[in-house]
HTML snippet that shows the backbone in 3Dmol.js (N, CA, C, O; Angstrom):
<script src="https://3Dmol.org/build/3Dmol-min.js"></script>
<div id="view" style="width:600px;height:400px;position:relative"></div>
<script>
const pdb = `
ATOM      1  N   MET A   1     -19.354  15.587 -19.024  1.00  0.00           N
ATOM      2  CA  MET A   1     -20.393  14.486 -19.711  1.00  0.00           C
ATOM      3  C   MET A   1     -19.174  13.313 -19.186  1.00  0.00           C
ATOM      4  O   MET A   1     -17.944  13.326 -19.237  1.00  0.00           O
ATOM      5  N   VAL A   2     -20.037  12.459 -18.742  1.00  0.00           N
ATOM      6  CA  VAL A   2     -19.784  11.010 -17.946  1.00  0.00           C
ATOM      7  C   VAL A   2     -19.296  10.220 -19.256  1.00  0.00           C
ATOM      8  O   VAL A   2     -20.006  10.272 -20.260  1.00  0.00           O
ATOM      9  N   PRO A   3     -18.297   9.611 -19.264  1.00  0.00           N
ATOM     10  CA  PRO A   3     -18.114   8.290 -20.048  1.00  0.00           C
ATOM     11  C   PRO A   3     -19.238   7.395 -20.084  1.00  0.00           C
ATOM     12  O   PRO A   3     -19.735   7.153 -18.984  1.00  0.00           O
ATOM     13  N   ALA A   4     -19.776   6.828 -21.124  1.00  0.00           N
ATOM     14  CA  ALA A   4     -20.481   5.607 -21.171  1.00  0.00           C
ATOM     15  C   ALA A   4     -20.371   4.706 -20.308  1.00  0.00           C
ATOM     16  O   ALA A   4     -21.292   4.314 -19.592  1.00  0.00           O
ATOM     17  N   TRP A   5     -18.995   4.213 -20.298  1.00  0.00           N
ATOM     18  CA  TRP A   5     -18.183   2.913 -19.732  1.00  0.00           C
ATOM     19  C   TRP A   5     -18.739   3.245 -18.121  1.00  0.00           C
ATOM     20  O   TRP A   5     -19.156   2.281 -17.480  1.00  0.00           O
ATOM     21  N   ILE A   6     -18.742   4.278 -17.633  1.00  0.00           N
ATOM     22  CA  ILE A   6     -18.824   4.291 -16.317  1.00  0.00           C
ATOM     23  C   ILE A   6     -20.136   4.382 -15.744  1.00  0.00           C
ATOM     24  O   ILE A   6     -20.268   4.483 -14.524  1.00  0.00           O
ATOM     25  N   GLY A   7     -21.074   4.357 -16.492  1.00  0.00           N
ATOM     26  CA  GLY A   7     -22.194   3.910 -16.103  1.00  0.00           C
ATOM     27  C   GLY A   7     -23.407   5.704 -15.955  1.00  0.00           C
ATOM     28  O   GLY A   7     -22.908   6.806 -15.726  1.00  0.00           O
ATOM     29  N   ALA A   8     -24.707   5.500 -16.130  1.00  0.00           N
ATOM     30  CA  ALA A   8     -25.666   6.665 -16.286  1.00  0.00           C
ATOM     31  C   ALA A   8     -25.531   6.893 -14.401  1.00  0.00           C
ATOM     32  O   ALA A   8     -25.229   6.108 -13.503  1.00  0.00           O
ATOM     33  N   GLY A   9     -25.811   7.943 -14.408  1.00  0.00           N
ATOM     34  CA  GLY A   9     -26.015   8.497 -12.984  1.00  0.00           C
ATOM     35  C   GLY A   9     -24.925   9.098 -11.987  1.00  0.00           C
ATOM     36  O   GLY A   9     -25.099   9.692 -10.923  1.00  0.00           O
ATOM     37  N   VAL A  10     -23.529   8.698 -12.780  1.00  0.00           N
ATOM     38  CA  VAL A  10     -22.432   8.903 -12.002  1.00  0.00           C
ATOM     39  C   VAL A  10     -21.827  10.447 -12.318  1.00  0.00           C
ATOM     40  O   VAL A  10     -21.269  10.642 -13.397  1.00  0.00           O
ATOM     41  N   ALA A  11     -21.961  11.535 -11.334  1.00  0.00           N
ATOM     42  CA  ALA A  11     -21.445  12.621 -11.356  1.00  0.00           C
ATOM     43  C   ALA A  11     -20.260  12.957 -11.013  1.00  0.00           C
ATOM     44  O   ALA A  11     -19.804  12.341 -10.050  1.00  0.00           O
ATOM     45  N   LYS A  12     -19.522  13.844 -11.556  1.00  0.00           N
ATOM     46  CA  LYS A  12     -18.099  14.443 -11.103  1.00  0.00           C
ATOM     47  C   LYS A  12     -18.167  14.684  -9.431  1.00  0.00           C
ATOM     48  O   LYS A  12     -17.144  14.336  -8.842  1.00  0.00           O
ATOM     49  N   ALA A  13     -19.126  15.174  -8.696  1.00  0.00           N
ATOM     50  CA  ALA A  13     -19.036  15.588  -7.775  1.00  0.00           C
ATOM     51  C   ALA A  13     -19.489  14.208  -6.765  1.00  0.00           C
ATOM     52  O   ALA A  13     -19.034  14.139  -5.623  1.00  0.00           O
ATOM     53  N   ASP A  14     -20.155  13.440  -7.152  1.00  0.00           N
ATOM     54  CA  ASP A  14     -20.317  12.193  -6.637  1.00  0.00           C
ATOM     55  C   ASP A  14     -18.821  11.347  -6.231  1.00  0.00           C
ATOM     56  O   ASP A  14     -18.434  10.867  -5.165  1.00  0.00           O
ATOM     57  N   LEU A  15     -18.153  11.417  -7.693  1.00  0.00           N
ATOM     58  CA  LEU A  15     -16.687  10.776  -7.528  1.00  0.00           C
ATOM     59  C   LEU A  15     -15.983  11.586  -6.307  1.00  0.00           C
ATOM     60  O   LEU A  15     -15.470  10.973  -5.372  1.00  0.00           O
ATOM     61  N   ALA A  16     -15.994  13.074  -6.383  1.00  0.00           N
ATOM     62  CA  ALA A  16     -15.086  13.587  -5.627  1.00  0.00           C
ATOM     63  C   ALA A  16     -15.329  13.483  -4.283  1.00  0.00           C
ATOM     64  O   ALA A  16     -14.318  13.363  -3.590  1.00  0.00           O
ATOM     65  N   ALA A  17     -16.582  13.497  -3.616  1.00  0.00           N
ATOM     66  CA  ALA A  17     -17.271  13.055  -2.367  1.00  0.00           C
ATOM     67  C   ALA A  17     -16.686  11.521  -1.911  1.00  0.00           C
ATOM     68  O   ALA A  17     -16.189  11.210  -0.828  1.00  0.00           O
ATOM     69  N   LEU A  18     -16.896  10.749  -2.998  1.00  0.00           N
ATOM     70  CA  LEU A  18     -16.560   9.206  -2.859  1.00  0.00           C
ATOM     71  C   LEU A  18     -15.296   9.352  -2.600  1.00  0.00           C
ATOM     72  O   LEU A  18     -15.095   8.838  -1.499  1.00  0.00           O
ATOM     73  N   LEU A  19     -14.100   9.888  -3.138  1.00  0.00           N
ATOM     74  CA  LEU A  19     -12.794   9.962  -3.033  1.00  0.00           C
ATOM     75  C   LEU A  19     -12.624  10.471  -1.560  1.00  0.00           C
ATOM     76  O   LEU A  19     -11.986   9.765  -0.780  1.00  0.00           O
ATOM     77  N   ALA A  20     -13.034  11.380  -1.236  1.00  0.00           N
ATOM     78  CA  ALA A  20     -12.602  12.037  -0.287  1.00  0.00           C
ATOM     79  C   ALA A  20     -12.917  11.194   1.057  1.00  0.00           C
ATOM     80  O   ALA A  20     -12.240  11.199   2.085  1.00  0.00           O
ATOM     81  N   GLN A  21     -14.046  10.506   0.819  1.00  0.00           N
ATOM     82  CA  GLN A  21     -14.366   9.725   1.826  1.00  0.00           C
ATOM     83  C   GLN A  21     -13.578   8.592   2.194  1.00  0.00           C
ATOM     84  O   GLN A  21     -13.398   8.320   3.381  1.00  0.00           O
ATOM     85  N   GLN A  22     -13.020   7.805   1.118  1.00  0.00           N
ATOM     86  CA  GLN A  22     -12.325   6.807   1.356  1.00  0.00           C
ATOM     87  C   GLN A  22     -10.557   7.298   1.836  1.00  0.00           C
ATOM     88  O   GLN A  22      -9.749   6.529   2.357  1.00  0.00           O
ATOM     89  N   ALA A  23     -10.342   8.516   1.541  1.00  0.00           N
ATOM     90  CA  ALA A  23      -9.152   9.112   1.772  1.00  0.00           C
ATOM     91  C   ALA A  23      -9.112   9.391   3.466  1.00  0.00           C
ATOM     92  O   ALA A  23      -8.034   9.582   4.030  1.00  0.00           O
ATOM     93  N   GLN A  24     -10.157   9.393   4.063  1.00  0.00           N
ATOM     94  CA  GLN A  24     -10.725   9.744   5.569  1.00  0.00           C
ATOM     95  C   GLN A  24     -11.028   8.842   6.301  1.00  0.00           C
ATOM     96  O   GLN A  24     -11.147   8.953   7.521  1.00  0.00           O
ATOM     97  N   SER A  25     -11.222   7.641   5.536  1.00  0.00           N
ATOM     98  CA  SER A  25     -11.757   6.413   6.544  1.00  0.00           C
ATOM     99  C   SER A  25     -10.779   5.982   7.119  1.00  0.00           C
ATOM    100  O   SER A  25      -9.656   5.870   6.628  1.00  0.00           O
ATOM    101  N   LYS A  26     -11.163   5.655   8.385  1.00  0.00           N
ATOM    102  CA  LYS A  26     -10.407   4.994   9.455  1.00  0.00           C
ATOM    103  C   LYS A  26     -10.516   3.160   9.524  1.00  0.00           C
ATOM    104  O   LYS A  26     -10.063   2.374  10.356  1.00  0.00           O
ATOM    105  N   ASN A  27     -11.040   3.011   8.704  1.00  0.00           N
ATOM    106  CA  ASN A  27     -11.361   1.592   8.166  1.00  0.00           C
ATOM    107  C   ASN A  27     -10.861   0.908   7.131  1.00  0.00           C
ATOM    108  O   ASN A  27     -11.452  -0.016   6.574  1.00  0.00           O
ATOM    109  N   ARG A  28      -9.480   1.437   6.755  1.00  0.00           N
ATOM    110  CA  ARG A  28      -8.788   1.365   5.577  1.00  0.00           C
ATOM    111  C   ARG A  28      -8.093  -0.061   6.011  1.00  0.00           C
ATOM    112  O   ARG A  28      -7.873  -0.235   7.209  1.00  0.00           O
ATOM    113  N   VAL A  29      -7.750  -1.061   5.088  1.00  0.00           N
ATOM    114  CA  VAL A  29      -6.968  -2.215   4.984  1.00  0.00           C
ATOM    115  C   VAL A  29      -5.752  -1.929   4.954  1.00  0.00           C
ATOM    116  O   VAL A  29      -5.468  -1.211   3.995  1.00  0.00           O
ATOM    117  N   ARG A  30      -4.626  -2.284   5.833  1.00  0.00           N
ATOM    118  CA  ARG A  30      -3.344  -2.034   5.753  1.00  0.00           C
ATOM    119  C   ARG A  30      -2.627  -2.785   5.175  1.00  0.00           C
ATOM    120  O   ARG A  30      -2.723  -3.971   5.489  1.00  0.00           O
ATOM    121  N   CYS A  31      -1.830  -2.472   4.322  1.00  0.00           N
ATOM    122  CA  CYS A  31      -1.122  -3.537   3.729  1.00  0.00           C
ATOM    123  C   CYS A  31       0.051  -4.448   4.184  1.00  0.00           C
ATOM    124  O   CYS A  31       0.588  -4.125   5.243  1.00  0.00           O
ATOM    125  N   THR A  32       0.416  -5.293   3.681  1.00  0.00           N
ATOM    126  CA  THR A  32       1.065  -6.358   4.353  1.00  0.00           C
ATOM    127  C   THR A  32       2.608  -5.488   4.823  1.00  0.00           C
ATOM    128  O   THR A  32       3.184  -5.785   5.870  1.00  0.00           O
ATOM    129  N   ALA A  33       2.971  -4.742   4.173  1.00  0.00           N
ATOM    130  CA  ALA A  33       4.302  -3.865   4.726  1.00  0.00           C
ATOM    131  C   ALA A  33       3.722  -3.125   5.776  1.00  0.00           C
ATOM    132  O   ALA A  33       4.375  -3.034   6.815  1.00  0.00           O
ATOM    133  N   CYS A  34       2.636  -2.588   5.705  1.00  0.00           N
ATOM    134  CA  CYS A  34       2.270  -1.872   7.002  1.00  0.00           C
ATOM    135  C   CYS A  34       2.001  -2.620   8.074  1.00  0.00           C
ATOM    136  O   CYS A  34       2.423  -2.269   9.176  1.00  0.00           O
ATOM    137  N   LYS A  35       1.376  -3.586   7.940  1.00  0.00           N
ATOM    138  CA  LYS A  35       1.028  -4.585   8.944  1.00  0.00           C
ATOM    139  C   LYS A  35       2.250  -4.951   9.650  1.00  0.00           C
ATOM    140  O   LYS A  35       2.290  -4.871  10.878  1.00  0.00           O
ATOM    141  N   PHE A  36       3.566  -5.475   8.747  1.00  0.00           N
ATOM    142  CA  PHE A  36       4.633  -6.006   9.734  1.00  0.00           C
ATOM    143  C   PHE A  36       5.349  -4.699  10.122  1.00  0.00           C
ATOM    144  O   PHE A  36       5.941  -4.857  11.190  1.00  0.00           O
ATOM    145  N   LEU A  37       5.475  -3.619   9.678  1.00  0.00           N
ATOM    146  CA  LEU A  37       5.767  -2.490  10.145  1.00  0.00           C
ATOM    147  C   LEU A  37       5.071  -2.222  11.624  1.00  0.00           C
ATOM    148  O   LEU A  37       5.798  -1.915  12.569  1.00  0.00           O
ATOM    149  N   GLY A  38       3.959  -2.322  11.755  1.00  0.00           N
ATOM    150  CA  GLY A  38       3.193  -1.884  12.917  1.00  0.00           C
ATOM    151  C   GLY A  38       3.491  -3.158  13.855  1.00  0.00           C
ATOM    152  O   GLY A  38       3.458  -2.975  15.071  1.00  0.00           O
ATOM    153  N   ASP A  39       3.724  -4.188  13.451  1.00  0.00           N
ATOM    154  CA  ASP A  39       3.625  -5.424  14.267  1.00  0.00           C
ATOM    155  C   ASP A  39       4.996  -5.982  14.487  1.00  0.00           C
ATOM    156  O   ASP A  39       5.070  -6.454  15.621  1.00  0.00           O
ATOM    157  N   ALA A  40       6.138  -6.100  13.791  1.00  0.00           N
ATOM    158  CA  ALA A  40       7.156  -6.346  14.166  1.00  0.00           C
ATOM    159  C   ALA A  40       8.100  -5.789  15.224  1.00  0.00           C
ATOM    160  O   ALA A  40       7.969  -4.632  15.624  1.00  0.00           O
ATOM    161  N   PRO A  41       9.146  -6.684  15.727  1.00  0.00           N
ATOM    162  CA  PRO A  41      10.132  -5.922  16.781  1.00  0.00           C
ATOM    163  C   PRO A  41      10.400  -4.624  16.071  1.00  0.00           C
ATOM    164  O   PRO A  41      10.337  -4.445  14.855  1.00  0.00           O
ATOM    165  N   PRO A  42      10.764  -3.584  17.160  1.00  0.00           N
ATOM    166  CA  PRO A  42      11.177  -2.217  16.475  1.00  0.00           C
ATOM    167  C   PRO A  42      12.409  -2.358  15.642  1.00  0.00           C
ATOM    168  O   PRO A  42      12.415  -1.720  14.590  1.00  0.00           O
ATOM    169  N   GLU A  43      13.454  -3.087  15.933  1.00  0.00           N
ATOM    170  CA  GLU A  43      14.427  -3.521  15.433  1.00  0.00           C
ATOM    171  C   GLU A  43      14.309  -3.676  13.693  1.00  0.00           C
ATOM    172  O   GLU A  43      14.813  -3.008  12.789  1.00  0.00           O
ATOM    173  N   ASP A  44      13.307  -5.001  13.685  1.00  0.00           N
ATOM    174  CA  ASP A  44      12.936  -5.639  12.164  1.00  0.00           C
ATOM    175  C   ASP A  44      12.460  -4.532  11.552  1.00  0.00           C
ATOM    176  O   ASP A  44      12.855  -4.349  10.400  1.00  0.00           O
ATOM    177  N   ALA A  45      11.461  -3.481  12.182  1.00  0.00           N
ATOM    178  CA  ALA A  45      10.336  -2.377  11.648  1.00  0.00           C
ATOM    179  C   ALA A  45      11.405  -1.522  11.068  1.00  0.00           C
ATOM    180  O   ALA A  45      11.319  -1.050   9.934  1.00  0.00           O
ATOM    181  N   THR A  46      12.418  -1.331  11.867  1.00  0.00           N
ATOM    182  CA  THR A  46      13.595  -0.285  11.237  1.00  0.00           C
ATOM    183  C   THR A  46      13.992  -0.488  10.196  1.00  0.00           C
ATOM    184  O   THR A  46      13.839   0.304   9.266  1.00  0.00           O
ATOM    185  N   THR A  47      14.660  -1.713  10.092  1.00  0.00           N
ATOM    186  CA  THR A  47      15.464  -2.381   8.890  1.00  0.00           C
ATOM    187  C   THR A  47      14.428  -2.199   7.779  1.00  0.00           C
ATOM    188  O   THR A  47      14.570  -1.402   6.852  1.00  0.00           O
ATOM    189  N   LEU A  48      13.280  -3.075   7.963  1.00  0.00           N
ATOM    190  CA  LEU A  48      12.306  -2.702   6.867  1.00  0.00           C
ATOM    191  C   LEU A  48      12.334  -1.205   6.156  1.00  0.00           C
ATOM    192  O   LEU A  48      12.696  -0.880   5.026  1.00  0.00           O
ATOM    193  N   SER A  49      11.869  -0.509   7.132  1.00  0.00           N
ATOM    194  CA  SER A  49      11.670   1.044   6.658  1.00  0.00           C
ATOM    195  C   SER A  49      12.731   1.455   6.022  1.00  0.00           C
ATOM    196  O   SER A  49      12.606   2.076   4.967  1.00  0.00           O
ATOM    197  N   GLU A  50      13.954   1.176   6.560  1.00  0.00           N
ATOM    198  CA  GLU A  50      15.122   1.737   5.845  1.00  0.00           C
ATOM    199  C   GLU A  50      15.355   1.150   4.301  1.00  0.00           C
ATOM    200  O   GLU A  50      15.893   1.765   3.379  1.00  0.00           O
ATOM    201  N   ALA A  51      14.866  -0.060   4.266  1.00  0.00           N
ATOM    202  CA  ALA A  51      15.312  -0.992   2.799  1.00  0.00           C
ATOM    203  C   ALA A  51      13.928  -0.455   2.002  1.00  0.00           C
ATOM    204  O   ALA A  51      14.126  -0.106   0.838  1.00  0.00           O
ATOM    205  N   LEU A  52      12.779  -0.368   2.421  1.00  0.00           N
ATOM    206  CA  LEU A  52      11.607   0.774   1.455  1.00  0.00           C
ATOM    207  C   LEU A  52      12.045   2.188   1.039  1.00  0.00           C
ATOM    208  O   LEU A  52      11.602   2.850   0.100  1.00  0.00           O
ATOM    209  N   SER A  53      13.232   2.599   2.133  1.00  0.00           N
ATOM    210  CA  SER A  53      13.247   3.766   1.405  1.00  0.00           C
ATOM    211  C   SER A  53      14.665   3.949   0.789  1.00  0.00           C
ATOM    212  O   SER A  53      15.163   5.074   0.736  1.00  0.00           O
ATOM    213  N   ASP A  54      15.389   2.728   0.274  1.00  0.00           N
ATOM    214  CA  ASP A  54      16.373   2.850  -0.325  1.00  0.00           C
ATOM    215  C   ASP A  54      16.165   2.298  -1.626  1.00  0.00           C
ATOM    216  O   ASP A  54      15.752   1.159  -1.844  1.00  0.00           O
ATOM    217  N   PRO A  55      16.524   3.308  -2.633  1.00  0.00           N
ATOM    218  CA  PRO A  55      16.131   3.263  -3.982  1.00  0.00           C
ATOM    219  C   PRO A  55      16.799   1.998  -4.796  1.00  0.00           C
ATOM    220  O   PRO A  55      16.359   1.586  -5.869  1.00  0.00           O
ATOM    221  N   GLU A  56      18.156   1.346  -3.972  1.00  0.00           N
ATOM    222  CA  GLU A  56      18.922   0.567  -4.499  1.00  0.00           C
ATOM    223  C   GLU A  56      18.372  -0.733  -4.327  1.00  0.00           C
ATOM    224  O   GLU A  56      18.841  -1.690  -4.942  1.00  0.00           O
ATOM    225  N   MET A  57      17.357  -0.853  -3.495  1.00  0.00           N
ATOM    226  CA  MET A  57      16.553  -2.326  -2.909  1.00  0.00           C
ATOM    227  C   MET A  57      15.448  -2.369  -3.605  1.00  0.00           C
ATOM    228  O   MET A  57      14.480  -1.632  -3.421  1.00  0.00           O
ATOM    229  N   SER A  58      15.563  -3.447  -4.639  1.00  0.00           N
ATOM    230  CA  SER A  58      14.425  -3.537  -5.367  1.00  0.00           C
ATOM    231  C   SER A  58      13.091  -4.198  -4.560  1.00  0.00           C
ATOM    232  O   SER A  58      13.239  -4.690  -3.441  1.00  0.00           O
ATOM    233  N   ALA A  59      11.893  -4.165  -5.174  1.00  0.00           N
ATOM    234  CA  ALA A  59      10.633  -4.416  -4.603  1.00  0.00           C
ATOM    235  C   ALA A  59      10.972  -6.239  -4.654  1.00  0.00           C
ATOM    236  O   ALA A  59      10.885  -6.908  -3.624  1.00  0.00           O
ATOM    237  N   GLY A  60      11.255  -6.697  -5.653  1.00  0.00           N
ATOM    238  CA  GLY A  60      11.591  -8.091  -5.142  1.00  0.00           C
ATOM    239  C   GLY A  60      12.552  -8.611  -4.390  1.00  0.00           C
ATOM    240  O   GLY A  60      12.368  -9.703  -3.851  1.00  0.00           O
ATOM    241  N   MET A  61      13.870  -7.835  -4.213  1.00  0.00           N
ATOM    242  CA  MET A  61      14.682  -8.174  -3.125  1.00  0.00           C
ATOM    243  C   MET A  61      13.925  -7.929  -1.680  1.00  0.00           C
ATOM    244  O   MET A  61      13.973  -8.811  -0.823  1.00  0.00           O
ATOM    245  N   ILE A  62      13.334  -6.884  -1.486  1.00  0.00           N
ATOM    246  CA  ILE A  62      12.589  -6.777  -0.465  1.00  0.00           C
ATOM    247  C   ILE A  62      11.462  -8.034   0.067  1.00  0.00           C
ATOM    248  O   ILE A  62      11.251  -8.436   1.211  1.00  0.00           O
ATOM    249  N   ALA A  63      10.870  -8.449  -1.200  1.00  0.00           N
ATOM    250  CA  ALA A  63       9.777  -9.533  -1.011  1.00  0.00           C
ATOM    251  C   ALA A  63      10.794 -10.862  -0.573  1.00  0.00           C
ATOM    252  O   ALA A  63      10.691 -11.440   0.508  1.00  0.00           O
ATOM    253  N   ARG A  64      11.489 -11.112  -1.315  1.00  0.00           N
ATOM    254  CA  ARG A  64      12.202 -12.255  -1.082  1.00  0.00           C
ATOM    255  C   ARG A  64      13.027 -12.600   0.342  1.00  0.00           C
ATOM    256  O   ARG A  64      13.360 -13.638   0.913  1.00  0.00           O
ATOM    257  N   ALA A  65      13.158 -11.318   0.575  1.00  0.00           N
ATOM    258  CA  ALA A  65      13.477 -11.514   2.061  1.00  0.00           C
ATOM    259  C   ALA A  65      12.528 -11.344   3.203  1.00  0.00           C
ATOM    260  O   ALA A  65      12.857 -11.866   4.268  1.00  0.00           O
ATOM    261  N   LEU A  66      11.486 -10.741   3.141  1.00  0.00           N
ATOM    262  CA  LEU A  66      10.488 -11.039   3.897  1.00  0.00           C
ATOM    263  C   LEU A  66       9.902 -12.560   3.994  1.00  0.00           C
ATOM    264  O   LEU A  66       9.459 -13.162   4.973  1.00  0.00           O
ATOM    265  N   GLN A  67      10.054 -12.969   2.640  1.00  0.00           N
ATOM    266  CA  GLN A  67       9.439 -14.169   2.330  1.00  0.00           C
ATOM    267  C   GLN A  67      10.166 -15.458   3.180  1.00  0.00           C
ATOM    268  O   GLN A  67       9.622 -16.455   3.656  1.00  0.00           O
ATOM    269  N   ALA A  68      11.492 -15.088   3.187  1.00  0.00           N
ATOM    270  CA  ALA A  68      12.487 -16.105   3.784  1.00  0.00           C
ATOM    271  C   ALA A  68      12.365 -16.036   5.567  1.00  0.00           C
ATOM    272  O   ALA A  68      12.555 -16.941   6.379  1.00  0.00           O
ATOM    273  N   TYR A  69      11.969 -14.570   5.794  1.00  0.00           N
ATOM    274  CA  TYR A  69      11.509 -14.266   7.029  1.00  0.00           C
ATOM    275  C   TYR A  69      10.660 -14.933   7.730  1.00  0.00           C
ATOM    276  O   TYR A  69      10.735 -15.257   8.915  1.00  0.00           O
ATOM    277  N   GLY A  70       9.487 -15.219   6.630  1.00  0.00           N
ATOM    278  CA  GLY A  70       7.926 -15.739   6.901  1.00  0.00           C
ATOM    279  C   GLY A  70       6.871 -15.053   6.639  1.00  0.00           C
ATOM    280  O   GLY A  70       5.744 -15.412   6.980  1.00  0.00           O
ATOM    281  N   VAL A  71       7.127 -13.989   6.001  1.00  0.00           N
ATOM    282  CA  VAL A  71       5.849 -13.194   5.753  1.00  0.00           C
ATOM    283  C   VAL A  71       5.763 -13.422   4.145  1.00  0.00           C
ATOM    284  O   VAL A  71       6.607 -13.357   3.251  1.00  0.00           O
ATOM    285  N   THR A  72       3.935 -13.813   4.176  1.00  0.00           N
ATOM    286  CA  THR A  72       3.531 -13.987   2.875  1.00  0.00           C
ATOM    287  C   THR A  72       3.713 -12.356   2.065  1.00  0.00           C
ATOM    288  O   THR A  72       3.158 -11.371   2.553  1.00  0.00           O
ATOM    289  N   VAL A  73       4.280 -12.292   1.209  1.00  0.00           N
ATOM    290  CA  VAL A  73       3.938 -10.654   0.273  1.00  0.00           C
ATOM    291  C   VAL A  73       4.632 -10.882  -1.197  1.00  0.00           C
ATOM    292  O   VAL A  73       5.360 -11.871  -1.281  1.00  0.00           O
ATOM    293  N   SER A  74       4.501 -10.190  -2.180  1.00  0.00           N
ATOM    294  CA  SER A  74       4.604 -10.547  -3.076  1.00  0.00           C
ATOM    295  C   SER A  74       5.425  -8.748  -3.444  1.00  0.00           C
ATOM    296  O   SER A  74       5.295  -7.678  -2.850  1.00  0.00           O
ATOM    297  N   PRO A  75       6.146  -9.093  -4.531  1.00  0.00           N
ATOM    298  CA  PRO A  75       7.036  -7.908  -4.800  1.00  0.00           C
ATOM    299  C   PRO A  75       6.078  -6.531  -5.227  1.00  0.00           C
ATOM    300  O   PRO A  75       6.381  -5.346  -5.083  1.00  0.00           O
ATOM    301  N   SER A  76       4.835  -7.113  -5.793  1.00  0.00           N
ATOM    302  CA  SER A  76       3.879  -5.897  -6.288  1.00  0.00           C
ATOM    303  C   SER A  76       3.232  -5.481  -5.046  1.00  0.00           C
ATOM    304  O   SER A  76       2.721  -4.361  -5.072  1.00  0.00           O
ATOM    305  N   ALA A  77       3.155  -6.099  -4.051  1.00  0.00           N
ATOM    306  CA  ALA A  77       2.688  -5.686  -2.398  1.00  0.00           C
ATOM    307  C   ALA A  77       3.786  -4.339  -1.854  1.00  0.00           C
ATOM    308  O   ALA A  77       3.522  -3.322  -1.212  1.00  0.00           O
ATOM    309  N   ILE A  78       5.062  -4.836  -2.411  1.00  0.00           N
ATOM    310  CA  ILE A  78       6.055  -3.789  -2.066  1.00  0.00           C
ATOM    311  C   ILE A  78       6.115  -2.544  -2.759  1.00  0.00           C
ATOM    312  O   ILE A  78       6.435  -1.466  -2.258  1.00  0.00           O
ATOM    313  N   SER A  79       5.784  -2.761  -3.949  1.00  0.00           N
ATOM    314  CA  SER A  79       5.789  -1.564  -5.050  1.00  0.00           C
ATOM    315  C   SER A  79       4.466  -0.916  -4.994  1.00  0.00           C
ATOM    316  O   SER A  79       4.329   0.194  -5.509  1.00  0.00           O
ATOM    317  N   ARG A  80       3.514  -1.490  -4.435  1.00  0.00           N
ATOM    318  CA  ARG A  80       2.166  -0.835  -4.057  1.00  0.00           C
ATOM    319  C   ARG A  80       2.691   0.283  -2.543  1.00  0.00           C
ATOM    320  O   ARG A  80       2.606   1.503  -2.398  1.00  0.00           O
ATOM    321  N   HIS A  81       3.107  -0.570  -1.825  1.00  0.00           N
ATOM    322  CA  HIS A  81       3.399   0.118  -0.546  1.00  0.00           C
ATOM    323  C   HIS A  81       4.226   1.481  -0.857  1.00  0.00           C
ATOM    324  O   HIS A  81       3.846   2.530  -0.337  1.00  0.00           O
ATOM    325  N   ARG A  82       5.160   1.460  -1.560  1.00  0.00           N
ATOM    326  CA  ARG A  82       6.041   2.457  -1.795  1.00  0.00           C
ATOM    327  C   ARG A  82       5.337   3.592  -2.619  1.00  0.00           C
ATOM    328  O   ARG A  82       5.606   4.788  -2.504  1.00  0.00           O
ATOM    329  N   ARG A  83       4.294   2.998  -3.562  1.00  0.00           N
ATOM    330  CA  ARG A  83       3.454   4.224  -4.082  1.00  0.00           C
ATOM    331  C   ARG A  83       2.366   4.859  -3.271  1.00  0.00           C
ATOM    332  O   ARG A  83       2.355   6.088  -3.201  1.00  0.00           O
ATOM    333  N   GLU A  84       1.406   4.124  -2.620  1.00  0.00           N
ATOM    334  CA  GLU A  84       0.541   4.643  -1.924  1.00  0.00           C
ATOM    335  C   GLU A  84       0.604   4.422  -0.304  1.00  0.00           C
ATOM    336  O   GLU A  84      -0.263   4.812   0.479  1.00  0.00           O
ATOM    337  N   CYS A  85       1.630   3.821  -0.004  1.00  0.00           N
ATOM    338  CA  CYS A  85       1.172   4.358   1.864  1.00  0.00           C
ATOM    339  C   CYS A  85       2.178   5.438   2.098  1.00  0.00           C
ATOM    340  O   CYS A  85       3.228   5.736   1.529  1.00  0.00           O
ATOM    341  N   ARG A  86       1.521   5.929   3.118  1.00  0.00           N
ATOM    342  CA  ARG A  86       2.584   7.058   4.057  1.00  0.00           C
ATOM    343  C   ARG A  86       3.232   6.646   5.280  1.00  0.00           C
ATOM    344  O   ARG A  86       3.948   7.435   5.895  1.00  0.00           O
TER     345      ARG A  86
END
`;
const viewer = $3Dmol.createViewer("view");
viewer.addModel(pdb, "pdb");
viewer.setStyle({}, {cartoon: {color: "spectrum"}});
viewer.zoomTo();
viewer.render();
</script>
């Protein structure tokens, strides 16, 4: 049974298909960190990649460093990148 807050006519099979479609979409919007990693000079991309992998580096620390570098990014964007991007 579909909860009333989801709306009438939404079935589990439809949701599964929509989620699969999103996962395979080539038109995904890249997050700020992914854009930087793809566009930055290799040395800077490596430095950011290492910082993102370092559990001692908080999202706030990384965001502040990127902001000082000239990138508009929030700590929540860094956290989201760590959770969702591959």
